[in-house]
NUDRENZA-318309 format. One record per residue (C-alpha): y, x, z; residue in one letter; residue number from 1. Coordinates in Angstrom, 3 decimals. Example, Ala and Ser with C-alpha at 12.3 -4.5 7.8 and 13.67 -1.06 7.14 Angstrom:
2
         c2         c1         c3   tornu   bake
     -4.500     12.300      7.800       A      1
     -1.060     13.670      7.140       S      2
***
This chain:
76
         c2         c1         c3   tornu   bake
    -13.893    -85.947    -36.408       M      1
    -16.232    -83.402    -37.940       T      2
    -18.802    -84.297    -40.596       W      3
    -21.649    -83.453    -38.196       D      4
    -20.279    -85.826    -35.563       E      5
    -19.742    -88.564    -38.161       F      6
    -23.247    -88.198    -39.600       S      7
    -24.751    -88.250    -36.094       D      8
    -22.959    -91.530    -35.410       L      9
    -24.150    -93.021    -38.689       L     10
    -27.741    -91.907    -38.192       S     11
    -27.797    -93.750    -34.872       G     12
    -26.532    -96.940    -36.484       L     13
    -28.845    -99.878    -35.960       S     14
    -29.995   -101.763    -39.065       P     15
    -29.155   -104.924    -37.119       D     16
    -25.477   -104.007    -36.834       S     17
    -23.032   -105.551    -39.325       P     18
    -22.507   -102.216    -41.095       L     19
    -26.243   -101.538    -41.115       G     20
    -26.903   -104.909    -42.751       R     21
    -24.282   -104.260    -45.440       I     22
    -25.844   -100.881    -46.198       V     23
    -29.275   -102.502    -46.518       Q     24
    -27.885   -105.167    -48.869       I     25
    -26.174   -102.529    -51.021       R     26
    -29.281   -100.364    -51.269       L     27
    -31.757   -103.152    -52.042       E     28
    -33.291   -102.866    -55.521       T     29
    -36.391   -105.077    -55.192       D     30
    -35.763   -108.126    -57.389       K     31
    -38.115   -110.242    -55.269       E     32
    -36.044   -109.516    -52.157       V     33
    -32.727   -110.006    -53.975       I     34
    -33.960   -113.370    -55.249       K     35
    -33.791   -114.689    -51.674       Y     36
    -30.335   -113.290    -50.840       F     37
    -27.666   -115.708    -49.694       T     38
    -24.594   -116.119    -51.920       P     39
    -22.609   -113.758    -49.687       S     40
    -25.370   -111.142    -49.815       Q     41
    -25.497   -111.452    -53.612       L     42
    -21.735   -110.903    -53.727       K     43
    -21.971   -107.748    -51.590       I     44
    -24.825   -106.423    -53.739       N     45
    -23.082   -107.197    -57.041       A     46
    -19.755   -105.697    -55.953       E     47
    -21.511   -102.486    -54.938       W     48
    -23.452   -102.250    -58.226       R     49
    -20.260   -102.886    -60.222       N     50
    -18.388   -100.237    -58.250       R     51
    -21.169    -97.717    -58.863       R     52
    -21.313    -98.589    -62.570       A     53
    -17.569    -97.974    -62.956       K     54
    -17.998    -94.521    -61.406       A     55
    -20.206    -93.367    -64.296       V     56
    -18.238    -91.209    -66.701       S     57
    -18.335    -92.016    -70.420       P     58
    -19.789    -88.552    -71.108       E     59
    -22.598    -89.135    -68.633       S     60
    -23.321    -92.541    -70.135       L     61
    -23.387    -91.065    -73.644       N     62
    -25.818    -88.361    -72.497       D     63
    -28.190    -90.983    -71.078       V     64
    -27.965    -93.154    -74.183       L     65
    -28.594    -90.132    -76.412       E     66
    -31.676    -89.320    -74.311       G     67
    -32.991    -92.855    -74.800       F     68
    -32.342    -92.598    -78.512       K     69
    -34.301    -89.342    -78.760       R     70
    -37.150    -90.812    -76.708       A     71
    -37.427    -93.879    -78.925       F     72
    -37.220    -91.822    -82.099       L     73
    -40.008    -89.550    -80.862       S     74
    -42.287    -92.593    -80.399       M     75
    -42.296    -93.385    -84.118       T     76
***
């Protein structure tokens, strides 16, 4: 299957389908919405966030932390 065909199939995916619901749960960032998630929805959301966090390289993390450090130091 080509990428174009795959992306066409995904773009036509209904948000009410099981895969569409999982995608919505994974992408949710509003704390007020997450507060009302069921335990299984919380598990899906947490597993996705943990997986994404593990994908961050140590160099990338150090760059971000160094940026924060510079920003805080410039405030004083």
